[in-house]
C-alpha positions in Angstrom: 147.4 -116.5 36.5 148.5 -113.0 35.5 148.5 -113.8 31.8 145.0 -115.2 32.1 143.8 -112.1 33.8 145.4 -109.9 31.2 143.8 -111.9 28.4 140.4 -111.5 30.0 140.9 -107.8 30.3 141.9 -107.6 26.6 138.9 -109.6 25.5 136.5 -107.5 27.6 138.0 -104.3 26.2 137.6 -105.6 22.6 134.0 -106.6 23.3 133.2 -103.1 24.7 134.7 -101.4 21.7 132.1 -103.0 19.4 128.8 -101.7 18.3 127.6 -105.0 17.2 127.6 -106.6 13.8 128.1 -104.5 10.7 125.0 -103.9 8.5 125.1 -105.8 5.3 123.3 -106.1 1.9 123.5 -102.3 1.4 121.6 -101.3 -1.7 120.7 -98.0 -3.4 117.8 -97.0 -5.5 116.7 -93.7 -6.9 113.6 -91.8 -7.9 113.4 -88.8 -10.2 110.7 -86.1 -10.0 110.9 -82.7 -11.7 114.6 -83.0 -12.5 115.5 -83.8 -8.9 116.9 -87.2 -7.8 116.4 -88.7 -4.3 118.4 -91.8 -3.4 117.2 -94.4 -1.0 119.8 -96.5 0.8 118.7 -99.7 2.4 120.6 -102.3 4.5 120.1 -105.3 6.7 120.4 -104.5 10.5 122.6 -107.2 11.9 123.1 -105.5 15.3 120.8 -105.7 18.2 122.7 -103.1 20.3 123.1 -100.1 18.1 121.8 -96.7 19.2 122.0 -95.3 15.6 123.4 -95.9 12.2 126.0 -93.6 10.5 125.2 -93.1 6.9 127.9 -91.7 4.6 127.6 -90.9 0.9 129.9 -89.2 -1.5 128.0 -88.3 -4.7 129.2 -85.9 -7.4 132.2 -84.9 -5.4 130.3 -83.8 -2.3 130.4 -85.7 0.9 127.5 -86.1 3.3 127.3 -87.7 6.7 124.0 -88.4 8.3 122.5 -90.6 11.0 119.6 -93.0 11.0 117.7 -94.2 14.1 118.4 -97.5 15.8 116.7 -100.4 14.1 116.4 -98.4 10.9 117.0 -100.2 7.6 116.5 -97.3 5.2 117.6 -93.7 4.6 116.5 -91.3 1.9 118.8 -88.4 0.8 117.8 -84.9 0.1 117.4 -84.0 -3.6 120.2 -83.7 -6.1 119.8 -81.9 -9.4 119.6 -84.7 -12.0 122.0 -83.0 -14.4 124.7 -82.8 -11.7 124.7 -86.5 -10.7 123.5 -88.6 -13.6 126.2 -91.0 -14.8 128.5 -90.1 -11.9 129.3 -93.0 -9.5 128.5 -92.4 -5.8 129.9 -94.2 -2.8 127.6 -95.2 0.0 128.5 -96.6 3.5 126.5 -97.6 6.6 127.8 -98.7 10.0 126.2 -99.4 13.4 127.1 -97.0 16.2 126.6 -97.1 20.0 128.3 -95.9 23.2 130.9 -98.7 22.9 132.1 -97.8 19.4 131.3 -98.5 15.8 131.0 -101.5 13.6 132.8 -102.0 10.3 131.4 -100.1 7.3 129.3 -101.8 4.7 130.0 -100.1 1.4 128.6 -100.0 -2.1 128.7 -97.8 -5.2 125.8 -96.7 -7.4 125.5 -94.7 -10.6 122.2 -93.1 -11.8 122.1 -94.4 -15.4 122.1 -92.0 -18.3 119.2 -92.9 -20.7 
């Protein structure tokens, strides 16, 4: 009986530590205007209990951490000078977040092509 109670407590603790399912199908696109690049990160929202998404990107040696609203499926970065990021791979991550904790990261890389 004590083992069963301990198992139930462990299972409940594990459930409370989750923010739901991790986002998936992360993708990155870019737009260039006047020598400035803006990146749009999209994902599939697999969680119904998040209160926000954590968005992380490391591009051209600079790391940024931002948040997106619950139920969001897109985030657009501020502008980067094209000559500083073109041809340099960036790492992009998204995870669900709520008062119980965080999901796993979904990660991808993206490089703005050099013409």
